[in-house]
C-alpha angles and dihedrals in degrees: 000000000000128000139160134226135167113273114228091185086071116089088210089060093041091055092075134065090247100191092050095046108035112039133160096015096082126020094187131043123202141186122235088232091055092048092052092049094045095051093043087059098037113102098203103048137046121208109237098179151321123223129184124233138170109203087175088082092065090066102012094149094063095038096052094041088054093046091049090059104030099050117112096224140043093243095061092043090053093044091052091051091050093049091048091055092045091051094046089061105081096212094046090045091055093046093047093051090049091051093050091047093049091049092042089233104147121157088241140020128230108218123198122191135166133205113258 
C-alpha cells in the first residue's frame, strides 16, 4: 500500500501555514520520524520506504500565487512571492529543486508499507 502525507520534518513544508494553505487535501500531517517509529512498532505492517516529493512544483505558479494572497500574515505572503520569483527563473528553479532533493526536503512524503 502506498499513500502520501505532508512531511513536517521538512523545512520546506514547515515554512508554510499548512492548515491555512492546503485544506482540504490532507486532514492529518505527519513527520517522517513519527512514521518510522509507528511502523517499527506496528504488528500488521512493515515500512518498505519513504520518498520525498514536492508536487507543488508541477503547478508552482498557481500554488504560490494562491499562497501569496491566502496567507494569514505578511511573512507568508512575502515568502510566497519570493518563492514564485525564484521558481520562475529557470536556473534558480533547477538549483532549488536539486537542493530540496539532496536534502530530502519534499513538501510531502510518499510512504509504502506491506502487510506482514
